[in-house]
C-alpha positions in Angstrom: -0.6 18.9 7.1 0.7 17.5 10.4 -1.5 19.5 12.7 -5.0 18.7 11.4 -7.5 19.3 14.0 -11.2 18.7 14.1 -12.1 22.0 12.5 -15.7 21.9 11.2 -15.8 18.1 10.7 -19.1 18.0 12.5 -21.0 21.2 13.5 -22.1 19.6 16.7 -18.6 19.2 18.1 -18.3 21.0 21.3 -16.0 24.0 21.5 -14.0 22.9 24.4 -11.3 25.2 25.6 -8.1 23.5 26.5 -7.2 23.1 30.1 -10.9 22.5 31.1 -9.9 19.1 32.4 -8.6 16.2 30.4 -10.8 16.3 27.3 -9.8 15.7 23.7 -9.0 19.0 22.0 -6.4 18.3 19.3 -5.8 15.4 17.0 -2.4 15.4 15.1 -1.6 13.0 12.3 1.8 12.2 10.8 2.5 10.1 7.7 -0.9 10.5 6.0 -0.7 10.8 2.2 -3.2 8.5 0.6 -5.6 7.9 3.4 -8.4 10.4 3.2 -9.1 12.6 6.2 -12.8 11.6 6.3 -11.9 7.9 6.3 -9.4 8.4 9.1 -11.9 10.4 11.3 -14.6 7.9 10.7 -12.4 5.1 11.7 -11.2 6.9 14.8 -14.7 7.7 15.9 -13.5 10.3 18.5 -15.2 13.5 19.4 -13.7 16.7 20.5 -14.5 17.1 24.1 -14.6 13.4 24.9 -12.8 12.5 28.2 -9.4 11.6 26.9 -9.0 8.6 29.2 -12.2 7.1 27.8 -10.7 6.8 24.4 -9.8 3.2 23.6 -6.5 3.4 21.9 -6.4 -0.3 21.0 -9.8 -0.2 19.3 -8.8 3.0 17.4 -5.6 1.3 16.2 -7.5 -1.7 15.0 -10.0 0.4 13.1 -7.4 2.7 11.5 -5.2 -0.4 10.4 -8.3 -1.8 8.7 -8.2 1.2 6.2 -6.9 0.2 2.8 -3.7 2.3 2.6 -2.7 1.9 6.3 0.0 -0.7 7.0 0.5 0.2 10.6 -0.9 2.9 13.0 0.5 4.1 16.2 -2.0 6.0 18.3 -1.0 7.7 21.5 -2.7 10.0 24.0 -0.7 13.1 24.8 -2.2 14.3 28.0 -3.9 16.5 28.9 -5.8 17.0 25.7 -4.3 15.5 22.5 -4.2 12.3 20.5 -1.3 11.8 18.1 -1.5 9.3 15.2 1.5 8.0 13.3 0.6 6.2 10.1 2.8 4.0 8.0 1.1 3.7 4.6 1.4 0.9 2.1 3.5 1.5 -1.1 2.1 0.2 -4.4 4.6 -2.3 -5.8 2.7 -3.9 -8.7 -0.6 -3.8 -10.5 -2.5 -7.0 -10.2 -4.9 -7.8 -13.1 -7.8 -10.2 -12.6 -11.1 -10.4 -14.4 -10.5 -7.1 -16.1 -9.9 -5.3 -12.8 -6.7 -3.8 -11.6 -5.7 -3.8 -8.0 -2.6 -2.1 -6.5 -0.6 -4.5 -4.3 2.3 -3.8 -2.0 5.6 -5.7 -1.7 4.0 -8.1 0.9 1.5 -9.1 -1.7 -1.3 -7.3 0.2 -4.1 -5.8 -2.0 -4.5 -2.1 -1.3 -7.2 -0.7 -3.6 -8.8 -1.3 -7.0 -7.9 1.3 -9.6 -9.8 2.1 -12.8 -7.0 1.4 -15.3 -3.5 0.3 -15.7 -0.7 2.5 -14.3 2.1 2.3 -16.7 4.7 3.0 -14.0 4.0 -0.2 -12.2 4.7 -3.7 -13.4 1.6 -5.7 -14.3 1.2 -9.1 -12.6 -1.4 -11.7 -13.5 -2.5 -14.9 -11.7 -4.4 -15.8 -8.6 -1.2 -16.2 -6.4 0.9 -13.6 -8.3 0.9 -10.9 -5.5 2.5 -13.2 -2.9 5.3 -14.2 -5.3 5.9 -11.0 -7.2 8.5 -9.5 -4.8 10.8 -12.5 -5.0 10.4 -12.5 -8.8 11.2 -8.9 -9.3 14.1 -9.2 -6.9 15.6 -11.9 -9.1 14.9 -9.9 -12.3 16.4 -6.8 -10.9 19.9 -8.3 -11.1 19.9 -7.6 -14.8 19.0 -3.9 -14.8 18.8 -3.4 -18.6 16.5 -6.3 -19.1 14.5 -5.6 -16.0 13.8 -2.2 -17.3 12.0 -3.8 -20.3 9.6 -6.0 -18.2 6.0 -4.9 -18.7 4.2 -7.8 -17.2 4.6 -11.1 -15.4 2.0 -13.9 -15.7 2.0 -16.6 -13.0 1.4 -20.0 -14.7 -0.1 -22.9 -12.7 1.0 -21.4 -9.4 4.5 -22.7 -10.3 6.4 -20.5 -12.7 6.2 -17.1 -14.6 6.0 -15.9 -18.1 7.6 -12.5 -18.5 6.6 -10.0 -21.2 9.2 -7.6 -22.4 8.5 -4.3 -24.1 4.7 -4.7 -24.3 2.1 -7.0 -22.8 0.1 -7.3 -25.9 2.7 -7.8 -28.6 6.0 -8.0 -26.7 8.4 -10.8 -26.3 7.2 -13.6 -24.0 9.9 -15.3 -21.9 9.0 -18.5 -20.2 10.9 -18.7 -17.0 11.6 -22.2 -15.5 10.2 -23.2 -12.1 13.6 -23.3 -10.4 16.5 -20.9 -10.4 14.9 -17.9 -12.1 18.0 -15.8 -11.5 20.3 -18.1 -13.6 17.8 -18.3 -16.5 17.4 -14.5 -16.4 21.2 -14.0 -16.5 21.5 -16.4 -19.4 18.8 -14.4 -21.3 20.5 -11.1 -20.5 23.8 -12.5 -21.8 22.2 -13.7 -25.0 20.5 -10.4 -25.5 23.8 -8.5 -25.1 25.6 -10.8 -27.5 23.0 -11.0 -30.2 
């Protein structure tokens, strides 16, 4: 929920009544879905009862933004006794396969976390530099919605071009896209597909 406080995180936390000077009494968090509460509290490293002005907001921001799901964090003191955190979390955009491992990546090509197995709802991408180039690829492919809906995987070849797998990665149709003008080639394929 939005108003998570420090309840029972650490038995040694002082029970400080509000209004007893400017001490941290409440921590509110907005935008937290995938980031665990424990990870967030560990990154913040703040204790209830700490003088609120002694809290280093810049350090806290850096630590929270180092958490895997966090894209940006805004941390503000709300005097006299509260700290408010606004998180913007990353959205998984594709599943990057390398060495038999799967990693969720966001649209910016940033790796988020490793996952145990393939998530069928996300397109699979393969190749060392695939994450950085996937968004541009899928944008071009999205122009032909029917065909785009059949894309199961995209394999980056020689850091230059893509092979696209339709219907299934294992035994589907492989489409070798050219290096330049992906969109035109994809449109030609969609037209052929419709006509034949």
